[in-house]
N, C-alpha and C positions, 0 to 999 in steps of 0.2 A: 539585604546581600550585599557584598563589598563591591566598592567601586574598583576597576582596573582602567589605567591610563594606556591608549592606545596613540602610537606616533604615527602619522599615517603623510605622505606629501601631499594628500588632498582628499577630498569626498567625493562619494560618487552614490548613486543608487545600490549598484552592485555592492560596492562594500558596506554599506548600511545593511543590504540584505543579509550579507553572509556575518556580520558581525554580531546582528540582530540573533540570530538562529546561533551562531556557534557560542557566543558568550552569554548572550542574555538567555536562551532557551535550555542550551545543554550544559554550560557550566555555572548555569546560575551567578552570574555577575553582573554588575552594571559597569558600565563603559563611558569612558570621556575621549573623544578623539581630538588630538593637538596635531597641527601643523606645523609647529615652529621646535627646532631642537631646543632651543632656549627653554622651553618650559617642561623639558625632560630632565633639566639638571637638578642634581639635589634628589632624585626619585630613587628609593631603594630599589624598586621595581616596576617596570612596564613592557607592554609589547612594542615593537618596533618593526612595521611593516616596509620592506624595502629598503633596510638601511642596517649596519650594524654601528649599534650606539652603545655606550657604558652600561652597565646595570640593567641589559634589556633582555629579552626572549627575542630573537633576531628571526625575523620570518622572510626570506626572498620574493620579491614581485617580479613577476612573468610579465605583466600588462594587462591582462584579460579584464581585469576589474576597471579598466581605464577606457576600455574601446565602447563604441556604440554598435549596435546591429550585431549581425553576426558574419564573422571572419573564418572561413572554415581551415581547420588546423586538427591535428595530433598531436595530444599534449605528450610531452616526453615522460616514459615510466622510469620509475626508479624504486627505491625501498628504504625505508626507516623504521628502526627497530622491529625488522624480522616483516613490515607489512609491507604490501605492494603500494607504490605512490603513482599520483601522476604530477605533471608540472614541477618534475626533477631538476635541482641544477646542480652543478659540479663546481662549489663554492666552500668550502670547509670553514669559512670564517661565520657563517650564520648558523644558528641553534637547530634549526630545521634543513634537512637538505632537499625540501620541497615545497613550492608555495601553495600552503594547506589551502589559503582563501582562494585561490582561482579553482584549486581541483575539488573544493566544497561547491563552490557556483557551477562550474561546470557539470556537476553531476546533480545537484539538487534544481538547476533550472532546466535540465534536459537539453543544454545547449547543442548537443548534436542532432536531435530531432530536428532543428531547422534546418541542417543541411539537406542537399538534395537526396533522394533515396527512393527505390523502387518499393513500392509497398506489397504486403503480402495478400493472399485471397481476401481476407477481410479488409482491405485499405489501411493496414495498420503498420507501425513502423517495427521493422521486424528486429527483434534481437540481437541477430545474427550481425548487425551493422555496428552494436554498440561497443563501444572500448572495452567495456567490464567483460564481455562477451568473448571478443575476440583475444582477450588476455589471459581468460580461462577465471577471472574473478568474480563472476556474477554471483554465485553463491554465498559471497562473504560481504557483509556490511561494511564496508571499508571504510566508509565516512565516519561511522560510529567506531570504528577500531582508532581511525586516526583521533578522534575526540578523546576518547578513553586515554591515549599516550599523553595528548595535548596536557590533559587534565593533570596527569601524574607529572608532568614536567613543570607545569606552573605552581603546582604544590609545593616542589623539592625546592625551587628556585626562590620562591616568594613566600611561603609560609602562611599565603592566605586561607581563610576559610571558605571552601566552597561545598554545599549541599551535593549529597550523591543522588544521582539519579537513578531508578531502580527500574528491573524488570517488568513489565506488565504485558499480560494476554489477552487480546480482544479477540474472540471468534466471532465471523460474521459469515453470513449465508445468503448465497443468491436463490430466490425462488422462481426459477425459469419454468418449472413445470412442477405444479401443486401434485398432479396424479397422472397416474399411468393410464389407467383405464376409465376412471369414472371421471362424469361430467363432460364428455368430451362431444356429444351431439350426434346423431345418428350418422351425418356423413362421414364423420371421421374414424367412428367405430367400425363401420362396414368397412370403410378403406383399410385398417388397421387388420381385420379379419381377413382382408383378400392377401395383404402382405403376407401374413402368416400361414395361410393356407400354400401359396405359391412357393414359399421356404420350406413348407411341411412342417411347421413348427409347433408340433403337436403341444407341448410344455407350455407355450405362450396361449393358445389357443384356449386350453384348458384354464389355464391362471386367469386370464380376461372373463371366462365364463362363470367362474367361481366368483370373481370381484364383482360383475356386474348382478349377480344373484345374491350379494351382502352375505356371502359365506365363507368370503376372505377377505382380509385387510388389503386396499391397495398398496401395492408395493414401494409407492413415493412417498406413502405418507408416515413420516416420521415425525410430526408436529408433537403429538402427547409426549412422546419420548423424550425430545429435546427439550420440551418445557421440563420433564421431570428432571434430566439431567442437568439444565441450569439452576433450577432450585435446589439440587443437592451439594452442587459446587460452586454456589452461591456467585455466580456469573450473569450479567446483563448482556444479552447478545444484541447484536445488529443485522436485521433482515434488511435485503434488497429486493423490492417485489417488481417482477416485469409485469406491467399492466398495459399490455398491447391491445391496441381496440381490433387487430387484424391479425388471422393466423397466416404466418409465412414460413417459409423453411426455416427460417431461423427464430420464429416466434412461435412459441408452440404452448404457452400457457394457456387456462381458459380465461374465457371473457372476464375482466374485473367487476363487471357488474352481476356474474352468474351468482347465486345466492351461495352456492359453495364457497366459491371464490371470496366472496365478500365476508364469508364466515372466518376463512383463513386470514383475511387482512386484519379483521377486528381483533381476532385473538392474537395474532401475531404483534399488535402494537400495544396490545393489554400487557403483553410480557417484556417486551424489549423496548428498542429504537428500531423505526422502519424508514427506509429511505427509497428514492425512486430507482429502479435498475431499467433508463431508458432503452426502448425497442432497438432493434438492430437498424430501422430506417428512420430512426428518432431525429436524425440530422436534417431531416427534409421539412419543408414548410415550418408549421408551428405543433409539430406531434408533442416535442417534449413537454412544452407547456401543458398541452391538454393532459398528456398521460400523469402528470403531476399534478393537476387540477382534481382529477378523477380520484387518485390516489388518497389524496386529502381529503376530499368528498366523504369516501367510503370510512376512511379510518379515523377521522375527526380529529387529526393530528396535522399541524403545520411541517412539510418534508422539506429539509434543508441539506439534506445528505443525498448522495447519489453516488453509483458504481455503474460504468458504462457495459450494458451486454455483449458479450465476446470481447470485452476489454477493449472495443473499438474507440481508442484514442487517436485525435488528428491535431497534434501541437501546433498552432496555438488556439485555431479553430474549436475544438471541445470544450476547452478551459474558458472560454468568452463567451460560450454558448450557457454553459452552466451558471456562469456569472449572471449573464442577462435573464434567467429563469430564476435567479434569488437562491442558487445554491451555495452553502456556505463551507460544504466540507464534502470532499470527492475521494473516494476510495478506490481508485482505479490505476494507481500507481504500480503496475506491475506488468509481467508479459502473460499472454494467453497461451502462448506455445512451449514458454521455457519458467523454470522454477528460479527464483533469485530476487536479488535487488535491483530494481531498475534505476532506482536512484542512489543506490549504494548506502541506503540508510532503511533501518526499520522506522525511524521517528518521522512524525509528522513536521510540516513546514507550510508556510506560505507560498503560493504559487507566484513565481517572477515571469512577467511577459516580457520577454527579450526583445521582440521587436518593438514594443513602445516603452521599454527600459522601465518600467513600473512595478512596483511590489502591490500585488493585488489582495484582496480579502479574503480569496478564495485558500483554505486549508486542505493541504494534500496528505493522506493518509496512506502510506505503502502497504503493501503485503508481498509477502515472499514467497506463498505456498499456496495453491489451487490444486483441489483432488482431481476434478477433470484433465489439467495440464498433467499432473503427474501420472495418470492413469491411461488417457488417450494420446497424449503427445509423447511422453516419458516411456510409455510401455511399461512401468513400473509396477511390481506385484505391491500388495498391501504392507507386506512386511518392510519391502526397498522404499516405498514411498514415504512411510514413517520414520525411517533410520535419515533419509535425506532431510525430512522436516525436523528431525530431532538436531540434528548435525547444525542447521541454520539457528534453532533457536538456542543451542548453546552458544554460539557466539553473539548471540543478543542479551542473554543474561549476563555474559562475562563484560558487556559494557553496559550495562543498565539502559538497554533501549526496549523497545515495543516489539513485539510478535502480533501481527494481523494475518490470520488464515482465513481462505475462503472454502467452505464448504457447500453442499446442496443438500437439500432436503432428499432426494432419491439416492444420493451415497450412501445417505444413513439411514434408508428404509430397507426393506427386506428382500429387495430384486436380487436375484442369482449372481448377476454380473460383479455386484458390490460386496459379494460375500466377505466378511471378514473386517471391513472397512469400521464398522458400527463400533465394535469392540475395541478396535485399535483406537479409533478414537476417545473413546469412554476413557480408558488407560493413560492417554497423551493428556486428555482435558483435566482428569484428576490432578496429574502431577503437575502441570503448569499451573493450573490455578492455584492450588496450595502453595507454591512458590512463589506466585505473585502476591496472594495474601500475605504470607508471609513478610516477605520483604515491606512491603506498605504498612504493615502494622508495626514492625520496628521502626519505620520513618513517623509514623503519628507520635510514638513515644518518645522521639527525640525532643 
């Protein structure tokens, strides 16, 4: 990797966090910070942060990276190369019309989630509070678009060699309810029959009878089909398994030590990577640690990845709890009620603890699409849901970014409620995996 010089009036953890991600990870450049203008003299090209200097690509400095703690404010919106921006400035001397460093830090650190807010019914930060939602930009990976445009500008001005980043598709799955009818225990089966009789849902009653008599496959059991799908399109899935010890209104999987559930866990661990899907009340006592240990015992795998059930994320408490329980990668960066890019990017990044001003070892992997969000919250048909998904995917393809999706085994099964989703998903996966493989094979040959 080539090295680029960055002039800055000083050093800070926020600046390091931002430049590490922007320059090292996304632009594939080493960088060196200099704080004296004398050290920039004679350089054919460098980045100047907060000052307009000769031979530089100059970026305005709005001050966020030098602050400590949280100071509530709303960034000024603007535009650059037809891309919406934050921390816009009205000074044409600069190469960029906005403070891209502060904008990246603001979105990746989830700075606004430290502001006071009224939580939703699941005690989550509401997407409607976010600046991306308010501006109508939630379904655009704006940070990735900024990086892509900056890359072109640096290439044009410097002639430096930068390795291209390529689109990658990573399918992930939440196993909240492995089965609809099987292995539920007599109490839950009787309760389900009573509810169906009250609604006079004859179709469900007949289906349940046929499944329990082993004359029909459980409608949520899509595991063999998924295994064949992944083999056909050569992808390694990531599964997040709900391992709750108690059944609650929000935790409805069968017990992890049930023989049927143990078989599911062991088979999924053989096929792909498995992670913990912490139960709804796992923020109490030592529940997360116990669930994680149980999953590790059953799967014979060390569990270091996680995604919150119901996307219950409360920054910074949730992330700190994950770190305490030796989780290295979290896949909860998205909204449970809205499609889109919570942090403005599809690419992973280290979690920055704003209160402690620390770059942590926890890596955050954003997702932009979840089947249940599209269906239940968005009210989208299968056709409209995949149109939305494809639109977001196209933007990630254009910026050489990563697409992470969340599907559930039940949406890809045979339940009448989800009719058409399995077929649409297979078509989508075929297209995206072929694109992902082709781009990475080109990189390997270079």
